[in-house]
N, C-alpha and C positions, 0 to 999 in steps of 0.2 A: 504493500500500500504506500510505503514511503516514496518510492520512485514516482508513482502516479501523482501523489500530492505535489511533489516537486514539479512535475510536468504542468500541473494545473497552475501553480504559482508562476512558472515561467511563461505560460500562455497569457496569464493575466497581466504580467509585466509588459509583455510584448504588445498586448492590446492597448494598455495605457500609454506606452511609448509612442505607438502609431497615432493615438488620439492627440497627444501633445504636439506631434509633428504637424498634424493637420491644422490644429488651432494656430500654431506659430506661422505656418505657411499662409493661412487665411489672413492673419493679422498683418504679415509682411505685405501681402497683396493689397490690403486695404490702405496701408500706409503709403505704398508706392503709388497707388491710384490717386490718393489725396494729394501727394506731393506733385504728381504730374498735372493734376487739375489746377493746383495753386500756381505752378510755373506757367501753364498755358494762360490762365486768367491774368496773371501779372503782366506777362509779355503782351497779351492782347489789349489790355487796358492802356499800356504805354504806347502801343502801336496806333491806337485810335487817336491819342493826343498828339503823337509825334511819329509819323511813318518811318522816319530814319531810325528812331529808337527801336521800333519793331524789327526792322531789317538787321540792325546791328545785333540785337539780342538773338535773332535766329542764327546769324553767322557764329556767334560765340557758343551757342549750344552745339552747333555742328562741330566746331573746333574741339569741344570737350568730348564728344561722343565718337568722332571719326577716328579710325585706327591709322593715324598719320604715319606710323612707322611702316605700314603696309601699303597704304594708298595715299596718293597726293591729294591735297585739298583742291577742288576745281578752281581754275583761275577766275571764274565768274564770281565765286564767293569772295575772293580777295578783292575783286573790283567793287562789289557791293559794299564791303566793309570800308574800303578806302574812300569811296564817294560819300558814305555816311559821315566818316570822320571829317572830311573837308567841309561839309555843310554844317556840321556841329561847330567846328572851329570858326567858320565865317559868322555864325550866329552868336557864338560865345564872345568873340572879340568885340567888346562894346566900343563905340566911336564917340569921340567928344564933339563939341559943336563945330570944330574945324574939319571934321571928316577923318581925323587920324585916330589910331588906336593907342590908348594910353598904356604905358609900361609902369609896372609896380616894383617898388623896392621891398625886399623881404622885411617883415616886421618881427620884433622879438616875440618869442613864445612866452605867454604869461608865466610868471614865476612865483612860487611860494617859498618863503624862507622857513626852513624846518628848525631853525634855532629857537623858534617860539616855544613857550612852555606847552606841555602836553594838554593842559586844560584849554588851550586856545585851538587845538586841532579839532576840526569839524569836518563832516562829509563834504567832499568836493563837488563842484558842478561837473558831472561826468559827461556833459555834452560837449565840453571844450578840452583841448589839450592843456597840460600844465607841467612845468618843470619844477621838481621838488629839490631845491638846493640843500645839500647836506642831509639827505634822507637817512643815510646810514650812520652819520656821525653827529647828529643833533645832540643838544646838551643832555637830554634825558632819555634818548633812545639810541645811544651808541650801540652798534651791533658788531660782534666780534668777527663776522665774515670779512669786513673791510680790512684789508691787509693780510688776512690769512688765505682767503680765496684769491690766489694769484696763479700765474702760469706754472710755477713750481708745483703748487697744489694740484693743478689739473693733471700734471704728468706723473704724479705719484701713484704707486701701487695699482690697485684694481681700477682706479679712475683712468689711469694712463692706458689700460688695456682695452678700454671701450673703443670700438671702431666707429668712426663718425664720417659721414660723407662731407666733402668740402669742394670748393671751387679752387682750382689750382692757380687761377689768375683773376682776381677780383677787379681788374681794370677793364675787363671785357664788358661791353654794354649789354643791357638786358635785351635789346633788340637783336643782338647777335648771340643770344643764348647764355649771357653772363650770369643769369640767376639759377642755372641748372648745374648741380654738383657733377663733377666729372671723375672724382677719385674718392676712395674710402680707405683711410688709414687708422691705426691706433692713435688715440688722442695725444699720447706723448710724442709721436712722430710729427703730428700736425704742429704741436707746440714748438718742436725743434725747427721745423721748416719756417714758421713765422719768425722765430728768433734769429734765424739765419738770413733774414732779409727778403724772403720770397713774398710775392704778392698774393699768397693764398688767403682764403677766407673760409672759416668753418661757421656753419649755422645749423646746429643739430640739437634735437631734443633727446638723443640717445643716452646722454649722461644721466639726466634726471629720470629717464625711464628705468635705468639700471639702479639708481639710488634715489627713489622718490622721497626718502626721509630727509634729504638735503633741504627741501622746502621749509621744514620746521626750524631750520637754523636762521631763516630770514625773519624780520620783524613782522610776523603775520598779524599780531594784535594791532599794530599801527596801520598796517594795510587795511584791516577790517574797518577801522575808524574812518579812514580816508575814502575808501571805495565801496562803502555800503555793505559791509559784512565780511567776516573772516572766512565764511564758507566758500568764497570764490577761490581761496588760496590754500586749501587743505591738501596735505600730501595724498590723501585717499582719492583725490580727484585727478591726480596726474595720469594722463593718458586718456581721459574722458573729456571733461569740460575745462581742464587746465593742462596746458602744454608749456614746458619750460625749456626752450632752446637756449643754448649758449652761443655767443658770437665771438669769434676770435680772429683777429687780423692785426695788421699795422699799415700805416700809410706808406705807399710806394708810388713813386712818380711814373707816369707813362712816358714813353719815348715817342715824340711826334716827328713828322717830317721837318726838314730844315728849310722849308719854303724856298728851295732852289738855291739857297746861299751856300757858298763853299764848294769845295771840290766834290766830284762824284764819289760816292762811297763814304763820305764824311759821316762820323757817328751822329746818330739822331740826338736832338736836344731834348731834355726833359721838359714837359709842360707842367701845368698846375697839378696839384695833388689829385690823384685819380683812382686810388683804391677805394671802392665804395659799393653800396647797394643802391641801384637806381630806383626811381619812383615806382611805387607799387602800393596797393591797398589790400586789406584782408578782412574776412568776416569775423574777426575777433578784436577785442580790446587788448591793449598791451600796457603793462607796467615794466619799462626797461630800467634795469639797475646797473649803473656803471661801477665796475670794481677796479679796473686797471686802465690807465691811459685816458684819452679824450676822444670824443666823437662830436661831429657837427650834424645836427638833425635839421632837415628842411621839410615842412609840413604844408599840406593843402587840404582844404575842407572838401567833403564829398561833392558840394555844389560846383567845384572847379573841374569836375571830371571831363566835361565836354571839351575842354581845352587841352587834354592830355592824351588823346587818342587811345582810350583804354582797350585792353585785350586780355582774354583769359590766359592763365599760365600755359606755356608751351609744353610742360612736362606732366600735365594732369593734376597738379596740386592746386589747392584752393586759395588762389590769390589772383588779382588783376594787376597787370603792369602797364606803364605808360610806353606806348610804341613810338617814342620820340628819340631823336639823337640827343644824348645827355649833354652835348655841347651846344645845343640849339638855344642860345641865350635869348633870341627874339621870341621864340615860342614860350619859354618858361617865364620871360619877362612880362608876358601878358596874363599870367596866372598869379593870383594873390597868394603869397606864401608867408609862412612863419618860419623863423630860424633861431636856433640856439645851440650853445655848446654844453656838453655834459662833461663833468670831471668826476674823479673817483668819489664815491659816496652819494652822488646825485641820482635821482630817478626821474623818469619822464613818463607821463600818462598819455597814451595815444588812443582816442576813441575809435570804435569800430568804423571801418571804411574810410578813415582819414588817410590820405596819400602821404607817403614819407620816403625820403631819400636819406641815406646815412653815409657821411664821408669820414674816413679815418685820417687822423692826424699822423704825423711822421713819428709814431712811437707805437709800442705794443698796446693793444686794446682788448679788454675782456669784459663782456656784458652778459648778464643773465636777464632774459625776458620772461615775463609771466603772461602768456597768452591765455585769456579767459573769455568765456562765452557770455555775452549780454544779449539776450534774445530781443529785447526791445530795440536795441541799436542795430542788431543784425537785420531786422525786418523794417525798421523805421528810418535809418539813416540813408539807405540806398536799396529799396525793394527790388529794383530792376537788376542790380548786381547780384543780390541774393538769389534771384530766380535763375539767372543764367549760370551761376556758379554751382547750382545744386548737384549736377553730375560729379563735379570734382570734389565737392564736400562729401558726397557718399563714398568716393574713392578713398578719401582720407579717413573717414569713420571706420571703414572695414580694414584699414591698414594696407591697402593696395598701393596708394601713393602717399608717402610721408617722408619727412626728412628728420 
C-alpha cells in the first residue's frame, strides 16, 4: 500500500504543479496584453497630437524588437526617423523677434549645503535635480566609506575578482557605439588599466550584485530623509527596484587632426578633455555619490528632448541616447542645460528621464550610483519614452540585457 500512496501523492503534486503553471502563464499573458495595450494607446495618443511623435515612436519600437545582428534595419525606417528629428528640431529651436535662434549658456545645478544640522534636513523637491555638497562628510553625518572606498579597495580580495564589462575607450561617441561595453575583465585589472592611463570606463552593477550588503554601509537613514523613505535604498532591493552600478575612469584627452598644419604624419594634437559618457536619459532616478576624483555633470530636462535627436539604446538596454555629434556646440547651445562639478563626498540627484552627460577630469574617478524606480516619474515625466522603451525594460527585468 505504501508505494500506491506515494504514487497518489506524486500525482497530486504533479496536478498542483501543472495548475500553478497554468495560472502563472495566464497571469503573464494578461500582463503582456495590458502592457501592449498601454504602449499602443500611449503611442496612438501622441500620434494624434503630433504625427512625427507617432512615427518616431514606431521606429524606436522597431529598433528595440528587430534582430539587428541578423537583419539590417530598412533604410526607409532610418529616413522616417531622420525626417522626424529634423522637424522636431526646427520646431524646438525657438526664434527671437529678429528671426534668429537664441543660444543658452549652461546654468548651475541647484545646490544644497549638507553642512547644515540634521534637524534642518527635509525631503527634497524630487522633480528637480540637486547637488548635495558634502553629502558624505557633513558635520553630523560623516560616513566612513569616504576615503576607505577607493581604487585600492575595489581591487582587493573577492571584490577584485568580480568580472565587470567596460568600454575600452570612453572617448568614442555614443553615436559610434561608445556606450556599448566591448570587454569584460576582473575589477582589479580594470583598476590597473585606469591607473595606467588608459581611456577605459567601467559602469557595472556586478559588484553590488555580488555584495549587496555594501549598500548598508552608505548613509541610508539620511537618504531616506532626503528622498522620501529609506525603503528605496535597502540592500534587499538590489537587483529589483534598486541597481547600484559603479563608475570608474579618468580623464584622457582625445587626439584630433592637426587641421592640415605641419608636416604629413605629424603627431595629432590633443583636444579638450574627452573621456566621458555622452547625453542619455533613463527610466530610473539616480543618486550618484562621488568617492574619488571629480566629474562634471551636464543636465537637460525631459522637455528638451526634441532638440537632442533621441534614440533607443543600440544594444537593447533600457536607456535613450542623444544621436548628436558630442562636439556639435551649435546644437547643444540651443538646449537649456544645467552644469556642475562633483568632488569627493558630494552627491547628485538626477530625476527620472532627465538627460545627462558626464565628463571626467584628468584624474582617477570612482562613483557609486543608486538607480531606483519612481513609478510616478517613470510614467509622468516622459510617457512616450516609457512606452517605446518597454521592450528593452522587459529585457533588463529578465536579465537578458544588463550591465
